[in-house]
C-alpha positions as CSV (number, residue, x, y, z in Angstrom):
1,M,-99.4,-32.8,-165.2
2,S,-98.1,-31.2,-162.2
3,S,-94.3,-30.9,-161.8
4,I,-94.3,-32.1,-158.1
5,N,-97.2,-34.0,-157.0
6,V,-97.5,-35.2,-153.2
7,Y,-100.0,-37.2,-151.9
8,N,-100.5,-38.2,-148.0
9,L,-96.7,-38.2,-147.8
10,S,-95.4,-39.1,-144.4
11,K,-91.8,-39.6,-142.2
12,K,-91.5,-41.0,-139.2
13,F,-88.5,-41.6,-136.9
14,G,-89.4,-43.5,-134.3
15,K,-92.2,-41.8,-132.0
16,L,-91.5,-38.5,-133.8
17,I,-93.8,-37.9,-136.7
18,A,-91.8,-35.3,-139.0
19,V,-94.4,-34.9,-141.7
20,D,-97.7,-36.0,-141.3
21,N,-100.1,-36.5,-144.5
22,L,-98.7,-34.0,-146.5
23,T,-100.5,-33.3,-150.0
24,L,-99.5,-30.8,-152.7
25,D,-99.7,-30.2,-156.6
26,I,-97.4,-27.9,-157.6
27,E,-96.8,-26.7,-161.0
28,D,-94.7,-24.5,-163.0
29,E,-94.1,-21.8,-160.1
30,I,-92.1,-20.9,-157.5
31,F,-93.2,-22.7,-154.3
32,G,-92.4,-21.8,-151.0
33,L,-92.3,-24.1,-147.8
34,L,-92.6,-22.3,-144.4
35,G,-92.5,-23.4,-140.9
36,P,-91.1,-23.3,-137.8
37,N,-87.8,-24.9,-137.2
38,G,-88.5,-28.4,-136.7
39,S,-91.9,-28.4,-138.7
40,G,-90.5,-30.8,-141.1
41,K,-89.6,-28.3,-144.0
42,T,-86.2,-30.0,-144.5
43,T,-87.1,-33.7,-144.1
44,T,-90.1,-32.9,-146.8
45,I,-87.5,-31.8,-149.4
46,R,-85.3,-34.1,-149.1
47,M,-87.9,-37.2,-149.4
48,L,-88.8,-35.2,-152.9
49,T,-85.2,-35.2,-154.0
50,T,-84.6,-39.1,-153.1
51,L,-82.0,-38.4,-150.4
52,L,-84.9,-39.9,-147.6
53,D,-87.8,-42.5,-148.3
54,P,-91.1,-41.6,-146.7
55,T,-92.6,-43.7,-144.6
56,N,-96.4,-44.1,-146.2
57,G,-97.5,-41.8,-148.8
58,S,-95.9,-40.9,-152.4
59,A,-94.6,-38.1,-154.5
60,K,-94.1,-37.9,-157.9
61,I,-91.4,-35.2,-160.1
62,C,-92.1,-34.9,-163.6
63,G,-94.1,-38.2,-163.3
64,F,-91.7,-40.2,-161.7
65,D,-92.4,-41.8,-158.6
66,T,-89.4,-40.8,-155.9
67,K,-88.6,-44.0,-154.5
68,K,-89.5,-46.3,-157.4
69,E,-88.2,-44.1,-159.8
70,A,-85.3,-42.4,-158.0
71,G,-82.9,-42.4,-161.2
72,K,-85.2,-41.1,-163.5
73,V,-86.2,-38.3,-160.9
74,R,-82.8,-37.3,-160.1
75,E,-82.4,-36.8,-164.0
76,K,-85.3,-34.4,-163.7
77,I,-84.2,-32.3,-160.5
78,S,-81.0,-30.5,-159.0
79,Y,-81.0,-29.6,-155.0
80,V,-79.2,-26.5,-153.3
81,P,-78.9,-27.6,-149.6
82,Q,-78.7,-25.2,-146.8
83,E,-74.8,-26.2,-146.2
84,M,-72.4,-25.1,-148.6
85,A,-71.9,-27.4,-151.6
86,V,-68.8,-25.9,-153.3
87,D,-65.2,-26.9,-152.5
88,V,-62.9,-23.4,-151.5
89,K,-59.8,-25.2,-152.8
90,F,-61.0,-25.3,-156.4
91,T,-61.8,-22.4,-158.8
92,G,-65.6,-21.7,-159.7
93,R,-65.2,-23.6,-163.1
94,E,-63.5,-26.3,-161.6
95,N,-66.7,-26.5,-159.2
96,V,-69.3,-26.3,-162.0
97,R,-67.1,-28.7,-164.3
98,F,-67.4,-31.5,-161.3
99,Y,-71.2,-31.3,-161.5
100,A,-71.1,-31.5,-165.4
101,K,-69.0,-34.6,-165.6
102,M,-70.9,-36.3,-162.8
103,Y,-74.5,-35.4,-164.8
104,G,-72.6,-36.5,-168.1
105,V,-73.3,-33.1,-169.8
106,Q,-72.7,-33.2,-173.6
107,N,-70.9,-30.3,-174.9
108,R,-69.7,-29.7,-171.3
109,E,-67.6,-26.4,-171.6
110,K,-70.2,-24.6,-173.5
111,K,-72.7,-25.5,-171.0
112,I,-70.3,-24.9,-168.0
113,D,-69.8,-21.0,-169.5
114,D,-73.3,-20.3,-170.4
115,V,-74.1,-21.1,-166.7
116,L,-71.4,-19.0,-165.2
117,E,-72.8,-16.7,-167.0
118,I,-76.2,-16.5,-166.1
119,M,-75.0,-16.6,-162.3
120,E,-72.7,-13.5,-163.2
121,L,-69.8,-15.2,-162.4
122,S,-68.0,-15.4,-165.5
123,D,-65.3,-12.8,-164.8
124,R,-64.4,-14.9,-161.8
125,A,-65.0,-18.0,-163.0
126,D,-61.1,-19.0,-162.7
127,D,-60.2,-17.6,-159.3
128,P,-60.2,-19.8,-156.2
129,V,-63.6,-19.8,-154.5
130,K,-61.9,-19.1,-151.3
131,N,-61.8,-15.8,-152.6
132,Y,-65.5,-15.5,-152.8
133,S,-67.8,-13.5,-150.9
134,G,-70.9,-15.5,-149.5
135,G,-73.3,-14.1,-152.4
136,M,-71.0,-15.5,-155.0
137,R,-70.6,-18.9,-153.5
138,R,-74.1,-19.1,-153.5
139,R,-74.5,-18.2,-157.1
140,L,-72.0,-20.7,-157.6
141,E,-73.9,-23.5,-156.0
142,L,-76.8,-22.3,-157.9
143,A,-74.5,-22.5,-161.4
144,Q,-73.7,-26.1,-160.2
145,A,-77.4,-27.2,-159.9
146,L,-78.2,-25.4,-163.3
147,V,-75.9,-27.3,-165.5
148,H,-77.5,-30.3,-166.5
149,E,-80.6,-28.2,-167.2
150,P,-83.1,-29.6,-164.8
151,E,-87.0,-29.0,-164.8
152,V,-87.4,-28.8,-161.0
153,L,-85.1,-26.7,-158.9
154,F,-84.8,-27.4,-154.8
155,L,-83.6,-24.9,-152.6
156,D,-83.4,-25.0,-148.8
157,E,-82.9,-21.8,-147.2
158,P,-81.1,-19.9,-150.1
159,T,-80.2,-16.8,-148.7
160,V,-79.4,-17.8,-145.0
161,G,-76.7,-16.0,-143.5
162,L,-76.3,-13.4,-146.5
163,D,-76.7,-9.7,-146.8
164,V,-79.6,-7.9,-147.9
165,A,-77.9,-6.9,-151.3
166,A,-76.6,-10.5,-151.9
167,R,-80.4,-11.9,-150.8
168,K,-81.8,-9.6,-153.5
169,K,-79.4,-10.7,-156.5
170,I,-79.9,-14.4,-155.5
171,W,-84.1,-13.8,-156.0
172,E,-83.4,-12.1,-159.3
173,H,-81.8,-15.1,-160.6
174,V,-84.2,-17.4,-159.0
175,K,-87.2,-15.6,-160.5
176,S,-85.8,-15.6,-163.7
177,L,-85.3,-19.1,-164.0
178,Q,-88.8,-19.7,-163.5
179,K,-89.8,-17.4,-166.3
180,N,-88.0,-19.1,-168.5
181,G,-89.9,-22.6,-167.4
182,M,-88.6,-24.2,-164.3
183,T,-90.3,-25.0,-161.5
184,V,-88.8,-24.1,-158.2
185,F,-89.5,-25.6,-154.5
186,V,-87.9,-23.3,-151.7
187,T,-87.7,-23.2,-148.2
188,T,-87.0,-20.1,-146.3
189,H,-87.4,-18.3,-142.8
190,Y,-87.3,-14.8,-144.5
191,L,-91.2,-14.1,-144.9
192,E,-90.7,-11.0,-146.7
193,E,-88.8,-12.9,-149.4
194,A,-91.5,-15.5,-149.5
195,D,-94.4,-12.8,-149.9
196,T,-92.7,-11.2,-152.9
197,A,-91.2,-13.8,-154.4
198,C,-93.5,-17.0,-153.9
199,D,-96.2,-17.4,-156.5
200,R,-97.9,-20.1,-153.6
201,I,-96.7,-21.1,-150.3
202,A,-97.5,-23.7,-148.1
203,I,-97.0,-23.4,-144.0
204,L,-96.1,-26.4,-142.1
205,D,-97.0,-26.8,-138.5
206,R,-95.6,-30.0,-136.6
207,G,-95.6,-31.5,-140.0
208,K,-99.1,-30.8,-141.2
209,V,-100.2,-28.3,-143.8
210,V,-101.9,-25.8,-141.8
211,A,-102.6,-23.1,-144.8
212,V,-101.7,-23.0,-148.5
213,G,-102.2,-20.3,-151.2
214,S,-100.6,-17.4,-152.7
215,P,-99.4,-14.9,-150.3
216,T,-102.1,-12.4,-151.0
217,E,-104.9,-15.1,-150.8
218,L,-103.8,-16.1,-147.1
219,K,-103.7,-12.8,-146.0
220,N,-106.8,-11.6,-147.3
221,K,-108.6,-14.8,-146.0
222,I,-106.6,-14.6,-142.6
223,I,-106.0,-11.2,-141.6
224,K,-108.3,-7.9,-142.5
225,D,-106.6,-4.6,-143.0
226,T,-106.2,-2.0,-140.3
227,I,-106.9,1.2,-140.7
228,I,-106.0,4.2,-138.3
229,A,-107.2,7.4,-138.1
230,E,-106.0,10.3,-136.2
231,V,-108.7,12.8,-135.1
232,N,-109.3,16.1,-133.0
233,G,-112.4,15.0,-131.0
234,E,-114.5,12.6,-129.9
235,F,-116.1,9.9,-132.6
236,I,-119.5,8.8,-132.6
237,P,-119.5,4.9,-133.8
238,G,-122.1,3.8,-136.8
239,T,-122.5,1.3,-138.8
240,F,-120.8,0.9,-141.8
241,P,-120.8,-2.1,-144.3
242,G,-117.7,-4.2,-144.1
243,V,-116.1,-2.3,-141.6
244,I,-115.9,-3.2,-137.9
245,F,-114.9,0.0,-135.1
246,V,-112.2,-1.3,-132.9
247,G,-112.7,1.7,-130.6
248,Q,-110.7,5.2,-129.8
249,N,-108.0,5.9,-127.9
250,E,-107.6,9.3,-127.0
251,N,-107.2,10.7,-130.7
252,I,-106.4,7.5,-132.4
253,L,-109.7,5.6,-134.0
254,T,-108.8,1.9,-134.9
255,F,-111.0,0.1,-137.5
256,I,-110.6,-2.9,-139.5
257,A,-112.0,-3.9,-143.2
258,D,-112.0,-6.3,-145.5
259,N,-110.6,-3.9,-148.2
260,G,-109.1,-0.9,-146.3
261,S,-108.6,1.4,-149.5
262,E,-112.0,1.2,-150.3
263,V,-114.0,2.0,-147.6
264,V,-111.1,5.0,-146.6
265,P,-113.4,7.6,-148.7
266,F,-116.3,6.5,-146.6
267,L,-114.9,7.0,-143.1
268,V,-113.6,10.1,-144.2
269,H,-117.3,11.4,-144.9
270,E,-118.4,10.1,-141.8
271,I,-115.7,12.0,-139.8
272,E,-115.9,14.6,-141.7
273,R,-119.6,14.7,-141.2
274,Q,-119.2,14.8,-137.5
275,R,-117.0,18.0,-137.9
276,L,-114.0,16.4,-136.3
277,E,-110.5,17.2,-138.3
278,I,-108.6,14.4,-139.5
279,K,-104.7,14.8,-139.0
280,T,-103.9,11.4,-140.4
281,I,-105.4,8.2,-141.4
282,T,-103.7,5.4,-143.0
283,V,-104.4,1.6,-144.3
284,H,-102.2,-1.1,-143.0
285,K,-101.9,-4.2,-145.1
286,P,-101.6,-7.6,-143.6
287,K,-98.2,-9.1,-143.9
288,L,-97.5,-12.4,-144.2
289,D,-95.6,-12.6,-140.6
290,D,-99.2,-12.0,-139.4
291,V,-101.0,-15.2,-141.4
292,F,-97.3,-17.2,-139.9
293,L,-97.7,-16.4,-136.1
294,G,-101.6,-17.3,-136.7
295,S,-101.2,-20.2,-138.3
296,V,-98.3,-22.2,-136.5
297,S,-97.4,-23.2,-132.7
298,V,-94.5,-22.0,-131.3
299,F,-92.1,-25.0,-130.0
300,E,-88.5,-25.5,-129.8
301,E,-86.7,-28.2,-132.5
302,S,-85.8,-31.4,-130.9
303,G,-82.4,-31.4,-130.0
304,G,-82.0,-27.5,-129.5
305,F,-80.4,-24.8,-132.0
306,N,-77.2,-25.9,-133.3
307,D,-75.2,-22.9,-132.6
308,I,-71.7,-24.6,-133.5
309,K,-73.1,-25.8,-137.2
310,F,-74.9,-22.8,-137.7
311,R,-71.8,-20.5,-137.1
312,T,-69.7,-22.9,-139.3
313,M,-72.2,-22.6,-142.2
314,L,-72.0,-18.8,-141.6
315,R,-68.2,-18.5,-142.0
316,R,-68.1,-20.5,-145.0
317,R,-70.6,-18.4,-146.6
318,R,-68.4,-15.4,-146.3
């Protein structure tokens, strides 16, 4: 049984179709939902976490229907939203204790100690959260989310506003959670993070899924490798299986191929056969950014960018 099963899920706000017939099956994995602003990512995650009723379609979490069995779903999940979900007036331990009480966690103090240790916050657990860095606050939110031992964890932009070191630490913890059996559903604008951390991703465009698969599958399916060779002389193009010669610009030759690393030896042999000197030859692998930009439309989120909300969120995370 899939951890998350989504079938023809849709959400309309008046005439606006925010999510349009979304269908997904998600197993024990880190699953990333990508898309430009306004593509329906947050609306999707709110429907899956029972915070928003769908207009049409259905979704099940661990076999429970999100609309008909919302209480059962909430027992199985945790949700860490974009906005800060900690109280800066309390200590880290007090914040986690609040969630433990709310979920009726048994053996409460031990569980609190356990999740604080997992998130590497034990030594600062009794400090006021107002003295925490942005990365520490995000790890505290994860500790809160884990205290009742959920089976599925939803993360909405988990590293927004954090520095590189803090982002790296957050993903180390997320990967560890998945290895221990937790399904993680995440939205992010950091494509390089999705590329390295997610087992599979889906790309949303105007509420519709336009691509789904592992990062490697999507890159291989949509974009080929680019081979750049710098030579001394004029290259005479020939026919090479699996290789397309794009052209020569001064001393730079450009080729595209399904698997650049495999064809490089043949290209080197041909270039040298023509008695040309090779100065450099490199293979450029496609990036998830290339797949993303090739899959989605460019449009502005309805209502525009909320600069005040964004700046307030970043200040809270410092």
